Phi, psi and omega in degrees: 000132179241135173247123175271134166275178185297322181295318180291317179301312181297315181298314180293325177295318177299323180279352186059046187227035180281135172276113185293348178265357180287169182243154171229170174264160179300331180285348184299324180297323179290320178293319178293326175301317177296319178297317181297316179297316180300313183289326182279323187256330182260303181284333180055036178258359170222156179277166175299321178295321177295321178299317179293324176296319177300315179296324178296320179297311182291325180292335181259010181298135187277332184255091184241130178259145181238143176276125176286144181306324182291344182269353184301323179296323177294321177294318177303315180300317179297315180299316182293318182288329188258341186082008177282159171292163177299321177303307182295322177297326178296318176300313181297317181299310183291326175298316178295317181301318184265002182065028182269167174260124177273127178251132182214157170259356184274113184294324178294315178299317179303313182293312186283326183286343181301339178286345189235343182196173173284137182224138177240130177269122175267116182285139177251000000 
């Protein structure tokens, strides 16, 4: 089982290399929304229509994991111990919970999450 964080999802989408059986978190759509806006309006390396297509793909992803309210304290503990954001700690927590491999392009997340789950760094 593979869980993509937003950086990995976006990179694999750009490469046209998404594993359709992989998982994302419910927060991934919001993170990808920020990435789409950045690339369309600031970097101008994708069009607005491409950004919207990207959002449609992530919004319709079939394998989405959700953080249970009772698990928020565990995610907080990971964030506090590792220095990760709550978002990134949620990816690490759920990867550990499900015995999944977390894939990221974020070197800090890769380094810090190894204490809590299996992590693969996708080079960009």
